[in-house]
N, C-alpha and C positions, 0 to 999 in steps of 0.2 A: 048168639054169635054176633048179630049186628050191633047190639049194645056193647059187646066186648070190644069190638073194633073202635067204636066211638069213644069208649072209655080210655083206650091206650093212645089215641091220636094226640091229645094235648101233651102227653108226656114226651112223645117224639118231637113235637114242635118245640116244647120247652127245652129239651136237651140240645137240639141243633141251634137254637137261638141264643145259646150261652155266649156272651160277648168276649169271654176269655179265650175261646178256642182258636180264632183266626191268628192270634199273635205268633205262636210257633210256626204256623204255615208261612206267614209273611217273612219271618226271620230266616227260615230255610230257603225261601225263594231268593232273598237278598244275598244270602251266603253263597248259594250255588252260582249266582250271577257275578258276584264280585271276585271270587277266588280265581277263575280263569283270567279275568282282566288284570288282576294284580300279578298273576304268574307271567303273563305276556309282558307286562311292563318291566318286571324284574329281569326277564331274559334280554329285553332290549337294552336295559341299562347295563347289564353285564357285558353284552356284546360290544356296546359303545366303549366301555372301559377297556376291554381287551384290545379293540382296534386302536384306541388312543395310546395305550401302553405299548403295543407292538410298534407303532409309528415312532415313538420316542426312543425306542431301544436301539435303533440302527441309523441315526441321522447322518453319520459321516459317510456311509457307503452308498446309501440309496437316495438318489437325487429327487426324482419327481414323486410327490406324495401320492399321485394317482397310480403310480406303478412302482411299488417298493422293490421290485426285482432288478431294476436297471442301475447301471453304474454311471457316475458323473463323468463329464469330459475329463480326459487326462490332463494333469497340470503341465505335462510336457508339451501339450498342444496349445493350451490357452486359447487365445483368439487368433492364432495363426491361420491365414487363408489356406484352404485345402481344395484343390481343383481336380475333379475327376477327368481323366484324359481318354482312356479306352479300356474296354473289357478284355482281360487276358485269359480268363478261365471261368467255367461254370461248373457247379456241382450240386450235390443233394442238399447242402445247407445254405447255399447262396452263390454269389459271384465275386470274382476278384478283379479289381480295377487297378490299372496303373494310374497314379495320381501325382500331382505336383504340390509339394509342401515347401514354400519359400524357394530356395535354389536347388532342391534335390527331389529326385523321384522317390516315391514310396508306394507300397502296395496297400490297397484298401479292400478288405474283405467285408462285403455287405450281406447281412442276414436279415430276412424278413422277421417281423415280430413273432411269427409262429415258431421260429427256430431260436427263441431267446435262450433256451437251456444250453444249446450247443455254444452259442456266443458267450454266455456267462461262464461255462466250463473252461473254454479256451482262454478267456481273459484271466480267470483264476489261476490256471496253470502257468501262464506267462508271468504272472505276478508273484509266484512263489519265490521264496528266498533261494538264491543261488541259481536261478534259471537263466542268467546272462552267461552265455557261453558261445564260443566261436562257431560251434557246430550245431547250435539251436538258433532258429530264425529270430532275429532281433526284433523285439516288441517295442513299439513306440507309444501307443495309446489306444484308448477305446472311447467311443462316443455314441450318444443317442441322437438321431436326426429325425426331424419331422414331428407331427402331432397326430393324436387320435389313431385312426386306422392306417395312416400313412407313415407310422413310425418305422424307421430302419435302424439297425444296430451295426455300428461300424467297428472294425478292428484294424488298426493301422500298424503295419510292420515295414521292415526294410524291403526294398524292391531289388530283385536280381534279374537282370536282363536275359540271362541264359535260360531262365525258367526252371521247370522241373527236370529231374533225371529222365523221366519218360520222354519229354519233349526233346531233350538233348540227344538221347540215344536213337530217336526216330530219324534224326537228320545227320548224325555223326557217328563214326566209329571211334574207338579209343585205343591208344597205344598201351603197352604194358604198364609204363610208369603212370600214365593217366588213370588207368584202371586202379592201380594200387593207391593213388592219391585220393580218388573219389571213395573207394571202399574203406580206406583207413580213416578218413575224416568222418564218414558216415558211422562207422563202428565206434569211433571215439565219442561222437555225440550221443549215440545210443547207450554206450557204457556209462557216460556221465549221467544221463537221465535215470538209469537203473540203479545208481549209487545213492546210498544214504550218507550225507556229508554234514556232520555237526560242526559247530564252531566257526561258521563263515562270518564274515564281517556284517552281512545283513541278516543273519539268523541261521536256522537249521534247514538244510535242503533235504526234503523227503525223497524217498524212492518214487519215481514216476513211471508208470507203464503206459505206452502210447496207444495201443490197441487198434491202430490203423496204419501200420507201417506198410508202405508201398512206394514204388519209384515216383509216383505222382506227388507224394508228400515229402520228397527230398529235393530241395532246391540247390542249384549250383551257383556259386559266386563266379566272378570273372576268371579267377585262377583255378576253377574247377573244385574248389573246396566245397564239400557238402554241408548243408545245414538242414536239420529236421524241422518240419512245419506241421501245422494242422493238429491242434490238441483238443479238438471238439469232443473226442471220445476218451480222452486220457483219464487215468485214475492216479491219485496220490495216496501213498501209504505212510501214515504217521502213527507212531506208537500210541496206543490207547484210543485211537479215533477210528470211526468208520471210514471205509474207502469210498463211500457213496454208492452210486448205482452200478452194481457189478453184474448187470445183465449180461449173460454169456455170449449170445450170438450177435455181436456187433462187429463192424468193420466192413471191408470189401471182400466179397465172397471168394474170389479167386486167390486171395492171400490168407484165407482162414486156415488155421491149423486143424489137424484131424479131430482133436478133442473139442474144438469149437463147433465144427460141422456136426459132430455127434451129439452136441449138447451135454457133454460129460466133463465139464470143467470143475476142478477143485478150486474153490474161490479163495485161494490163498495168494499172497503176494508173488511168490516164485512162479506160480502157475501162469500168471499174467505176463511175467517177464519172458517165460519160455514161449509163449504165444508170439510175442514180438520177435523172438529169435527165429522161429519158423519162417515168418514173413521176411526177415532179413536174409535168410538163405535164398529166397526167391529173387530178391533184389540183386544179390551177388550173382545169381545165374544170369539175370538180364545184362549185367555188365560183362560177364564172360562171353555171352553170345554176340557181343558187338566189339570184341577185342581183336586186334590185328596181330597179336603175338604168335599165335599158332600157325603152323605151316599148312593152311587149308582155307577154304572159303569162309567169308564172314556172312552169316545169315542176315536176311532182312530183319529189322526189329520186330519182335513179337512179344506180347504179354505172356506171363507164365500160364501154362495150360491152354494157350490159345489154339494150339494144334489139336488138343483133345476136346475142348468144349466151346470153341469159338470166342466171340467178343462179348457176349452177354449171357453168361451161364446162370442157370437157376441154382438154388441151394441144393436141389436134388442132383443136378449135374455134377456139382463139386463133391457131394457125398459119394457118388458112385465112383468117381475117378480117384479121389484122394483117400477116402476111408475104406471102401470095399476093395478096389483094385490096387490100392497103395501105390499109385503111379506118381512120378515126379517129372518135371521137365527134363528133356534129353540132355545129357552131358556128352558132347561129341568125342569120339575116340581119338581124333587128332589133337584135341586139347591135352590129352594125357602125355603127348610127346614133348610138350613144353614144360620144363621143370616147375616154373611158377604156377602155371595154370593147373597142373596136376595137383599141386598142394591146395590151390584154391578150390578145385573140385571136391577134394576130400573135406575141406572146411565147409563147403556148401552142403554136402551130404550129412555132416554132423549137425548142421543148423536145422535142416528140415527132417531130421529123424522122426519116425512115427511115434517113438516113445519120448514124451516130453522131457523126462528126467535125464535123457541121454544127450540133450542138445547142449551146444557150447554156450557160454556166456558171451556178452558183447565185448567184455574186456579181453577174453581169450581170443576172439576173432581179430580184434585190433592188434594184439601181439603177434599173431600168426602172419598177418598181412605185412607188418613191419619186417619180420624175419624173412619171409619169402621174397620180398622185394630186394632186401639187402643181399641175400644169397644169389638170387637170379642175376642181379646187376653185376656181381663179381664174375659170373660165368659168361654172360653175354650182355654187354651194355646196350641200352635202348637206342643208341645212335647207329647201330648196325642195321642196315636196310633189310627188311623182310618183304619179299614179293607176295602180295596177297590178292586173291580173287574176291571181289566184293559182289555179293548177290543182294542188290539194294536198288531202290528207286529214289528219285530226288524229292518227290512230293508224297507225303503220307496222309491218309485220312485220319481224323481223330479216332482213337481206339476206345477211350473211356472218358467220361465226363466228370467223374467224381473228383472233388477237390482234395 
């Protein structure tokens, strides 16, 4: 046995000392080392090519190369000096300043960089073909200010001293003719937004759903003409194109339609328009509650459902009141004794109907208001004095801070 072991030992040494065997092992080692390195290099080269290709694809719209999502300064502004004067409002997306641009006052809505998506969406909506309209807030331009972490996104629009419909109704009552003028111009602006208009001079105007209709987003010009503002949540509907982020539960809770509160939205164009119409009914109710036309007291200004849920309702609060109990703001009995207000109450109820398909269109609301004003003024002109008891205060605390 000992001799046997000694006999086989040289064979083992002879086999393992064969100079040809290390070559495939070395080749395999090199192969396994180089393949991952080459793979990583290929990925880096492809990523660089994609980045470079993407940058070159959109040079006219995206100014700073370090942030391809931002829009360049508007050519309407150029290098004109813009001086911020005072803050007029604050909200969830930013704040609004009164500012000086040459010899006129303008409004500057300032978004922090975290709210870039809202700023970008609003800029795009204002820039759509056909969005210049008397009853839509006049857009002047958009700018990026600052650098690095201090970047601010500015949206410059016309400035209206009277502020929002909320602000105005807090401090003022309205006559019948004033109510009709505000309601009609608001409905006209909403009807125009909701309309698809081909063949305009500057292109095809798509249907636009606002998705945050409320009295805070309706501004009043000096003659009380209404114009709709704040398109940060708006959607446009163009044939053959996606409407974008159609997430259902957006907007201001107290103005949310039942189907929004339930999370049961049909994500079709008409569904979003009907959601706007529900909120429009609440805005018309706010106007009616501050009108002096009826033979009865004028209530202190209150937000819709403030009596039921207070000033800061939760989503659950609104679901309980609007969806489960199917409540709506109170329509006073003595409003029904005024022919015009009675028609307006009927219109309001058809706007905030629980069934979305039963709601009126904005165009229909506009026509109704024109008709009821004409008929009422034939019966009782607005210059006839009506004695009204006002239940109101001179100074009101702010009720909501959303822009």
